N, C-alpha and C positions, 0 to 999 in steps of 0.2 A: 246567487239566488235566482230561482226560476220565477218569472212574473208572467202570468197569463193575460195580463191586460195589454191591449194593443189597439190600433186604429188603422184605417186604410192608408193614411198618409205615411204610415211606418211600415207598410207591407214591403217585403223583399221578394216574396215568392208567388204572389198571386196578382192577377189583373182583374179588376171588377169593373165591368161596363154595364150601364143601365140603359135599357131601351124598352121601357114599359109597353106591354105587360111582361116583357122578357128581361132577365138579367143574364149576362154572360160572365162566367167565372172561369178564368183560364189559369191553369197551373204553369208557372214560369219560374222554376226554382233557381235561385242564385247559387251556383256551384260553390262559391266562397262564403255562403251565408250560414254555414253550420259551425259547430264548435271546432277548435283546433284538433287536427289529427285525421280529418276526413273531408272529402269533397262531395257535395250533393249532386253527383252526376246523373244524367238521364231522368231528371225530375224525381229522383229519390228524395225521401223526406226524413226529417227528424222532428223532435217536438216543436221546434220553432215554426216549422212549416205548418204543422197541424194547429198550433195556437192561432195562427192567422186564419186558417180555414174555419175554425170554431167561431172566431170573431165575425167573419163574413156571414156565416149561417145565422148568427144571432142578429146582426145588423139588418140583413135582408128581411127578417121577420118583423122587426120593430121600426126601422127607419123607412122601409119601402113597401108599404101595404099595397101599392099599385103594381108590384111585381107578382105575377101569378105563375110564372114558370122560370126555372133557373137551369141554364145549360152549363154543365160542368165539362170542361174540355182542357186541352193542352195548347200552350202557345209555342211549343217546340215541334220541330219537324220529325215525323215518323216515330214519336214516342209520346205515349199518354202519361204513364207514370211507372217507374221501375220499383215502386214500393219502398218500404222502410230501408234506410241506408245500412248496408251490412257492416261497414266499418264502425258505424255508430253503435250498432247492437253488440258487436264483438268487444268494444271497449267499455260499454256502459256497465254500471253496477247492476246487480240483480234487481235491487229496489227501483232503479230508474227504468229498467226494461219493462217491468211489470206495470208500473204506473203509466208509462208511455203507452203501452198497449191498451190499458184501461181507458185513458183519456181519449185515445184515438177512436176506440169503439164508441164511446159516449158521443163523440162528434158525429160518427156515422148514424147513431141512433137519432140524433137531433135532425139530421137530414131526412131520415125516414118519417120522423114525427111531423116535419113541415109538410111533406107530401100527403100524409094521412089525415092531418087535422087542421092545417092552416091554409089549405087551398093554394099552396105554393109548391107546385110539382117540380121535382128535380129530375133532369134528364142527363144521362151520361153520353156525351159525344166522344166516343173513343176513337180518336184520329191517329192512333199509333199503337205500339205495343203496350199492353197493360199487364204488368207482372206483379204477383204477390199482393202487397198492400195497394198497388195501383188498381188491380182488378177488384179488390175489396172496396175501394172507394167507389168504383162504378156500381158494385152490388148494392150500395146504400141508396142508389137512385131508383126512381120508380120505373124508369125505362132505360135500356142500354142499346145504343146504336154503335155498331162497329164498322169502321171503314174497310172496304173489300179491296185491298191493293196487293194481295199476294204475300205481304210480309208482316202485317199486323195481326197479332194473336192475343188471346187472353190466357193467362197461365198462373198456376200456383206452384212455384219451384221450391218452396220451403222444405218439404220433406226430402226430395231427392238430392238437393244441393246443400242444405243447411242443417238438416237433422232437427228442425223445429217444425211448428205448425203455423199456418196463417193466424196471426195474432189478434186480429180484430173481427173475428166471427165469420171468416170466409167459408170454412167448411160447412158450418151450420146454415148460412144463408144460401149456399148452393143447393142443398137438398130440401131445406124447410121453406125457404122463400121462393126460390126459382123452380123448385120441384124437379130438379135434375135427377134422373134415375140413379140409384145408389151405385150400381156397377159402373156406370159411365162416370160418376163422380170419382170413383176409385181410380179409374184410368186417368182422368184429368189431373187429380192431385199427385200422381206419381209420374207425370209426363212433363219433364222440366221445360221443354220448349213450348208447351201449351197447345191450344187448339185454334185453328184458323177459320176465318170466313164462314162459308155455308155450313160446315160441320159444327161450328160454335152455335149457330142458329138452330140447327136440327137438334142438338143436345139440350137446348134451352139455356145455354150459358149467356147468350145475348138475345135481344128481342128482334133485331133487324140488322141485316148486313147490306151496306149501301156502297156502290162504286164511288171512288174518290171524286169523280167528275160531278156527281150529284149530291155529295155528302152535305155540304153547307145548306143547300136548298131543302133537303129532306129534314135535316135537324131543325131548321127554322119552322117548317110546316108542323112537325110534331110538337114543338114548343107552343106554337099558336093554338093548336088543337087542345093542348093541356090547359092553356090560359083561358080558353073559351069555356071550359068545363068548371072553372074555379068559382068558389062562392065568396071570394074576397070582395069587400065593398068597393064600388067604383070610385066613390068620392072621398075615400079615406086619406088622411094625411098622416105621415109618419111622425115619430118623435125623435129628437136628437139623442143618439146613444152616446152620451158624454162619457169620458174616461172616469171610471169609478174612483171616488175619493177614498184613499186608504192611508193610514198613518201607522208606521211600524216602529216599535221600540224593542228593547232587548226581550222583554217578556210580555209585551202588550201589542195587540193588533186592533185598531179602531176604525170603524166605518160609521157612516150615518145609520143609527138604529141598532148597530151590532158592535159588541165589544168582546174581545177574547183575552183572557189572562192565562199565560202558560205557567204551569207549575212543574218544574223539572223533577222535584222530589217524588211527585205522584205520577209522573209521565202523563199529565193530563192538561187539557185545554178547557178552561171554564168559559163557556160562551153564553153571554147574556143578550137576549133580543129585547129591545125596548118597543113597547106598543105605541100606537098612534095617540096623539093628544085627544082626538075625537074620531068619529067615523070617517073623516075626510070628505072629499068631494063625492056627491051622490049622482051627478049627471055626467054624460059623456063629455061635454065641453070642459067641465072642471077637471076630469081625469086627464084629458088630452093636454090641458094647460099645465098640469102638474108634471106630466112626462115621467122621466126617470126618478123624480122626487116623490111620486105617488107611493105611499107607504108600502103597500104589498109588493110593488116592483122594486123599490129600493132595498127592502129586506132580502128579497130573493137574490138580487144581484150580489149583495154583500155576503150572504151565506155561501153562495156558489163560489165566489172568489176565495173565501176563507177555507172552505173544504179543500179546494185545489192547492192552496198555499200550504196547508198542513200536510197533504199527501206528498208534495214534492220537496218541501223545505224543512219539515219537522218530522222526520221518520221515527224519532224516539218518543214522540207524543202518541201514546197508545190508546188514550181514552179521551173522548169528547163528552163534556158534561153540559147538558142543555139547561139553561136557566132563562127566566123571562121577568120583565118588570113593566108594569103599566096597568091601565084600567081594563078589566075584563070586558066590560060593556063596550068600550071603544073598539076592541079587537073584533067582537061579535058584529058590531055595526059595519066595520070595514069589510069583514068577510061577507056579509049579506050584500053589500053594494057590489063587491067583486063578482059574486055569483050571478046577481041579477043583471048586471051590465054585460056579462060574458055571453048571455043568450042572444044579444043582438049587436054588440060592439066588438070590432076586431081587436082593439087594444086590450080590453079586459080579457078576451078569449086568450090572447097571447100570454098575458100574465098568469092565467090559470095553467096554461101549458108549460110555462117556465117553472112554476112551482112543482108541477108534476115531474119535470126532468130533474130539478134540484133535489127533490125528495128521493128520486131513484138514485141519483148520484150518491146521496148519503147512505141509502140502503146498501150499496155495493162497496162502500168505503171500508177499508180494512182497519177500522178503529172500533173499540168498544164504545157503545153509545149508552149514556146514562142520563136520565132526566130527573131534575129536582123540582118539585112543585111546592113552593114555599109561600109564606105571606108576601103579598105584593106581586105574585106571579100573574101572568095573563095568558095562560095556555088555553086558547079557545080557537075554534075554527081551523084555519090553516096552520096555526101554531100548535094546535093540539096534536097534529100529525107527528111532531117531534117526540111527544110523549108516547104515542101509540107505536111508533117505529123504533123506540129505544130497546136495547137488549135487557135493560132493567130500569125501573122507575121507582122513585120514592116520593111520597106525598105526605106533608105534615097533616096529622089528624088533630085539628084544633089550632090554638094560637101558641105563639112562642112567648114565654114569660119575658116581660119587659119590652116586647115589641107591640107598638100601638096598632099595627096593621091587623085587619081581620084574618081569620083562618082562610087558607087558600081554597079555591074551587076550580073545577074544570067545566067547560061548556063545549059540547059537541054540536056541530052544525051539519048541514047536508054535505059540506066539503069532505067529511069523513066517510061518506057512503057512496062514492062513485067516481068523481072527477079526478082523483089523485091516486091512481092504482100503483101498486108496486111492480117491479119487473115481471113478476109471475102473473100479472093481470088481475089480481084481486086487491081489495083495499087492505089497509093495515088492521082495521077492525076485523075483517074476515080472516086475516092471518092469525090474529090473536084468538079468535073464536073458532078456528078450523075444526069441523066435526061437531060443533056444539051450537046448533042453530037456535036453540032456546035461549042461550046466553046472548047471542047477537040480537034476538028479538027484544029482550029486556033492555039492552042498551039503546036500541032504536027508539023505544018508548020515552027515553029521557032526552032525546034530541032537543036542543035549545034551552034546556034547563040547567041550572047550576047544581053541580055535584060536589059534595064535600069529600074529604079524605076517606072516611070510613066506607061510604057508599061506593066510591071509586074502586076501592080494594075489593069490595063484595062483587061488583060488576066485572071485575077483571081488567079495569082500565089502567091500573097501576100495579106494580109488583107488591109494594108494601106501603101501608099507611102507618106512620109512627107518631107518637105524641112527643112533646117537647123534651121529655126526660131522656128518651132514647135517640132522638133525632141526630144529634151531632155524632154520637158514637157509631150509629148504624151507617151513616154516610161515610165517615172516616174509614171504618173497617172495610167497607165495600171498595173504596178507591185504593186503599193500601193493598188489599187482596189482589185487585186487578193488576196493579203495578208489579206484583210478585210472580205472576204466572208467565208461562212461556208465550211470547207474542205470536209465534207460529201456531201453537195449539189454539190460542184464542181466536185467531183469524179463521181457522178451519171450523171451530165449534160454532162461531157466530154465523158464518155463511150457511151452515147446515140448518141452524135454527130459524134464521130470518125468512127463508123462502119455502114455507110449507105449501102443500096443496099442488095445484096444477103447474105445468111447465109451459112456457111460451118460447118463441124464438129468442127473445131477449134474455130470459132466465137461463136458457141453455147456454147461451154465449158466455154469460158471466159465471155461472155456476160450474159448467163443465170445461169450456175451452180455456177460461182464465186459469182454472186450477191446473189443467194439463200443461198449459204454456208455462205457468209458474214452476211446475215440476221439471218440465223438459229443459227450461232455461238453466237449470242447475246440473244437468246430466253431463258427464264428460264427453259423451258422443257429440254433443252440440258445443259446449263451452270449454272443454278441457284443452290442454296444449296440442293434442292431436285431433281435436274435434273439428266439425265442419265449419263452424263460424270462424275459428282461428285460421284454418287452412284455405278458406275460400279465396280464390284469386291468386294463390301462390303457385299453382300448377302441380301441387302435391295432394294426392287423395287423402281424405281423412281416414283415420283408423277407428273402427267401431268395435266396441265390446259386443259380441253377438248374443249375450244372455238376454232373454226376454224377462222383464221384471213383472 
């Protein structure tokens, strides 16, 4: 089983040194630290390496608010990172390869998000060769410094050597983020040995080329400059990022505030989020004292871990069913506190940003998303985003016979109108109302008010509102129908429907590159017995089918 929970005392592949306002994160991959069948030579990586990196990114944001710049470098001589391990990719199942690439890119996105929104700028100190995913790691940083020693280069060798593409957004970041001219990008992506020194700087592949004799000095200077420009609070104290509590049983996954029941007959996970007892602490001191137990943070951590667990360990669970239980007013109160504190408190801001990343992770997860709004539900504020982002949603219209709980209601807050955008840069409400500004305006008028099932359907907030006579049958038929469809076709259909409207760097990476990588990883030219991944390192050239598809 793959477990994405870890901590610095368990790291095998990274060295984290704190020197506020700078943190130094050095890649030092243990060659024997991968799965049986391959060695992680030249700082190449597999999922285990990236799980540790993701943990470090998260910890730096929550445990170390005094860190304003992070220097990402290598602890090995003359090598920065050789990218994803080829033997691992050649041996991995298609399911694992695609989920590995997706998780890796989400980690890169978290680095970019820290630089853009948390005042924690990431700088890549490329002190050796950076190839494939190694250069992609540098691309995630806000600034790239390359050592000028005559041998260190940046390279994308995937197409010429492996018949695949850079799997974590490299092609898109080169042209869209670094604004490398497309013809030069073409040369770069087909030049296996890469580009060196001054030419890499001229083309825009790196920001600065520095002689080895001055490299450490210049890196420190750039980090201090970035730290000086940060808006992070001087006197902030971090919270302890304790290991997330999780209990696993055969068909049950339980966290604080989150419970998942797996139903193999429906290929579904029924996920229930429990609301807070009350609005929780309303002051900065109370939130800091609660730490990881603060309800909005605890729920976000649990859902993030659960989604990754389902991706990696439950591939036959094709549908996630969102449910909730609790007092609607308590969720509204907690949501209001979170938004109010986020305007001036670093921790609340980080929790909002974590919810943004979590919801994006859900958006790009290859599972059908269905929300059930029933008596006792508390879909309000940040939790309402799960309903708005679902592929289909059902809300009970009225009460259930024999159930003493009142009819369910929804409450939208300002959280649904800006701070939690999808990968395409617009809100889930804007996505639902794309091209229908009048519908969006009507919804906005109801902000902060309780909305029953019939009105929610009329406003377009849910797919169907059904009374107690039809409720059970409608939900059952929908879930049985989903379980009977082709999972491949569902994944493609859902990805097309979810991301309407504009494109961003992020949506291009997930919608285009992930789809291409998914397809290319199944082509014989890459993965067949005579394909490039299988013949890499054998001294025998791959045999390609020349037909353009």
